[in-house]
N, C-alpha and C positions, 0 to 999 in steps of 0.2 A: 627375469625383466626387472628390475629394483623398482619399487614405486618409490615417486619422490616426495620425500617429504616438507613439508609447509610450515614455516614459523609466523606464527601469529600472537597478534597483540589488542588490545581492545582500549579505545578511550572512553573516559567516563567524566563525570564531572557530578558529584553528590552535592543536592541542593541546587540545581541547575541543569535538571533531564536527567539525572541520578544516568545508568546504565539501561534506560529505555525499558521495552520489552525483555531484558536478560539479556541484551544480544551479546555479552562478555562469553556467556556460559553455551556460545554455538557449536562450540570445538570438543565440548567434551565426547566420548566414545567415537573420537575419529584416530583411527590409529596413526595414519598417514600425516598428521598436526601435531605439533609441541608447542603448548602455549607457551609463552616467552615472558613477555610483560603487561602491564595494568599503568594506566596512567591517569591522576585524580587529584586535582588541589586538594581536596577535604582527607585530612589525615587517617579520619576514620573508616570514610569510604572505603579510601584506597587500598587499609590495611584488608577490609570486609571483603571487597572484590579478589585483593591476591588469595586469601584462603580460600574463597571458592572457585577459582581457576588453578589453584595451584600455580599461580606464576613464579617464575625465576627471578625477577626483579620487579619492583616500582618503582613509577616518576611522578613527581608533582606538578610537572609539565611536559605534554606531551611531544613538544618540539624536540627537547631531550632525548627522549627515548626515540625518536626516529632520526635523528641523526646520531647514538650511539648504538642502537639494535639493529641487526641484519633481519630486514623482516620481509614477509612475503603480501601477506594479507591483515588488514586489521580493520578491527569492528566501529564503526563512528558510534557512539550509544547513545548519547543523552536523548529524550523526547523533544527538548526544547530547538527548535532550527536557528537559534541565535549564533550558532559560532560554526555550523555545520558546513558550511560553503569552505570556511578558512579551513577547517581539520583535514574535510576531505580533499583538499588542495594542495594540502602539506601531505598528505599522504601519497598522493597522487606523483609528488614532485620528488619524493622519495623511495619513488619504484614500488611503491605497496598498491596489490589489489585490495577492494573497498567494501565492504558488506556495514549501509549506512542506516541506521530508523527514518522513519517515516514520518511526516510530508522531509522530503530528501531538502528542500527549499523553501521560503517563503513568497518567491517571485521567478517566474519563466526564465529572467537572464541569469538568474544564478545558474539555477538548475541546465540551462543552456552551455552554460562558462564549463561547468564539469563534465558536463559530455562531451563538448569538445576537448578539453583537458586530456580526460582518460582516452580517448581517440587519437591526439596526438602521441602520448605516452605508450599506446600499447598494452594499453590496461583497462583489467573489468571493474565496474560499481554495481554493483545488486543493492536493492533497497529491500527493507523488511516488510513488502508487503505478502505475509505469511501463505496465505488463500491460496496464491497460485501455486505454490508447491506442496501440498497438501494431495493424495493420490486421489481422494472423492472427486476432486477438481477436472482430473486429468479424464477419469471415468465418464464424468457428466460430460465435458467435451465431446468425448467421441459419442455419446450415444446423443447428442445433438445433431453432430454431423451423419449418423447414421440414419437419420428420418425417424428417429422414435415418433418425436410430435409435429412431424411434416416439416414445411418449410417454413423457420424462424422467422415470424412476423414484428415482436417487441419483446422487449427486454423492461420489467420494472423493479426499479429498486428503492428500499427505502430505510432509511438512518435509524440508527440507535433509538433515538429519541428520547434521548433524556433531558436530565434541566439542562444541555449544553444545545438541545435539537434547535436546528436552524444553521445559523451559519458556520457554529464551532465545530457541529455533530460532520459539517460537510467539510471540514478541512482535518479535524483529528479523527474520524474515524472515517468519512468518505472517499479518502485516496484507494482504503482496501475494496470499495466497493468498487470506484471506476476501475480501477487496475482488473479488477475479475470483471466487469462490465467488457473491456476491452479483450481481455486474453479468451473468450469466450465467444465475443462477434465483434472483432475488428475495431477500426481506427473510426473516429468523428469526422467526419466534413463539416458540418454546423450545428448550434446548437442555441439554444432562445432560454430565458429565464424569470421568473417570478418570485421575489425575495420580500416579505414586508416584517415589519417589526410592530407586534400588536393590532395588528393591521393597518398600518400605516405605508405608504412606500417607502422602501429604503432607499438613502442617497449615502454622501460619505459622512453627512451630517450624523450617521445614526452608528458608524465604528464603534467598536468599544474594545476594552483590555478583556483577551478570554483567559481563561482558569490557568495554562501555561504560555509562554509566548511560543505562539504557531504562525504569528503573520496576523495580520489585520481580518477582523471578521464583522459581520453586520447582519441581522435578522434574527428571528425567531420561528420562522416559515418559510422556507425552502420547496420551489416544485419548480425544476427546470427539464427540458426535453431534449434529446439527443438524435441526428439523421446521422448513422450511420454509414460509412463509404457503399456497404452492401446492400442500402433500404429498409435495413430493419431499422426500425424506431428503438429509441429509449426514454425512460421516465426513471428520474430520481425525487422522491421527497423526502423533507426534515421537518418538522416539527416540534415543537420543544413540549415537554412532558406528555409526551407519548410513547413509555418506557415499554417496551416489549412489543412492538407493532414494527420491527424493524425485518427487514427478510429479502428476496428477491423473487419474483416467477418469472416465467419464460414464457411466453405464448407462442405458438405455430399453426400451420391451418389444418392441423388434425389433433389438437392439443394441448395440454398445459402441465407445465413442470412448475412444482412447487419447494422449493429449496427450504421450506419454513416448520419442518417437523419437528425441531427441536434435536435432533439428533446429527451431528455431521457427516455419517455414512450412511443416509437416508434420505431420499427424494421422495414427493407424493406426483402422483402423474393422475392427470383427468383425461379421460380418452377421446373427450369431443370440445372442443375451443368456443361450442356455443353452451358451455356448461348452464345449466340452470337447478337450481335446489331443487330438489324432490325428484328429480327425472329415472328412473331406473336404468339406465340405460347408460348411465353418465356416473361411475360410480368414481368415488377417489380412490387410487392403490398406492398405497407406500412400500416403496423397494429398497433393496440396501444396494447400493451400488459399489459398494467395497467391503471388504471381510468386519464385521463387528470388531474384531481384533485391533482392528485401528483405530476405537474410539478415542482410548485414553491418550493415543498419540496424535489426535486432533489437537495439538495444543499450540500455545504459542511457541514453547520450546523445542517439539518438534518440528514445528515449521522453521526454527530460525537453526537446526540442525540441517534440516532438507536443502535449505536454500545456503550453507558453507558447501554441504557435496554437491551443488548445483553448481556456484560457483567455482568451484576446484576443475569438476567437469567443463565449463564454459573458459576456464584458462587454457587446459588442456586442447580442448576442442577448436578453440577459437574463434566461439562463439558467443552471442547476446545470452549475459543470466537472463532469468526465467522474466525475472523481475529487476530489468536492468534501470539505470541512471534516463537513458531517453522514456522508456518505459513511466517512472515515476514524475518526467515532465508534462509526457502526454495525459495521466492523471490529474495531476495540479493544475492542468490547464482547463480541465471539467468542471474545476470549483470556480478558478479564476474569471471564466468563461462565463459564469451565471452571475456574477458583480459585471463584468463589460456588459451582458444582454439587459440587466436591471437597469443600470446606468443609463444606458441609451436608448432603452427602449427599442432593440433592434434583431436580429439574428448578429448572430458571430459567426465569424467564417473560421475556420483551421488550417494550419496553424495562423493562430494569434497575431497581428503587426505586433500589437503594444507588448511588450511582453516583461514590464514592469506591473505590479497587483493596482487594479482602476481604483481601490479604496485609501489610495497613496495621496493621493491627490494628483 
């Protein structure tokens, strides 16, 4: 049986989100994909991306590209969310499956529109939350399901916590974390949060312009609590200027797993949930959960490659991509829900009734 060949293209915008984390390069080394075209309004960026991808043609306007080319898959690459909705919808209306940079949208209503349109058109939208594609992540999930640390009770995640720590960290990098949390332990029922700016309770008056247009942000300290459907508790925190304190720990009835070893193919396991410093029967053991040979491949480039492989499989098997548009909306809900909880000083039930961003007033 002949393998179907897919015709791919990429939409970039040099100077306005560029090509994200290299989403236009996701198709290299895929024998069943022919890379057709690049669009970018910036001539220098367009020429550079064309050379990097060996694109057959390039365009100033992505709409012209979609109209003139017969495409199967398009990467919507810019990091900025400014034009994501328009770009993704244009691709879907042209009959193309999409691989989109995160965050997919700035609010839930726009995300819902993408999900609904893709469903209506019978097309797939995958989002660049690369972590859930790595082999190590799937092995970790099997370890947890196998009861290595007993019944999972809580999962604690921490932002990158650099100069963007707090609200901007939560939207820029937190969607990766929230997508991972959901991949490992399931859906959220409700959440609450506490967000401050230099110790002051955050309100709409604290909204600030982020480093890049990723939607409204506020606060330099975020602490969130999530109640998952299966009874597991989730925690997320991010503070400004606490760099290198990011990571994740998973607590079970019989032990703890830490992902903070500094090596993507390793985790550390403590065999007792009541871990006490210096206790001889409670050592931390560092184990390889996938071959160390994959270390250099545990990168954004490799994650993008795996995402396209999965997207093609999702198309052919008529299933959701591992990180779908609906997953991106659910991860974004964990961001926006934090602001809703802070402003109302109450629990926020999921799915949220308010699909607009609470910081927009």
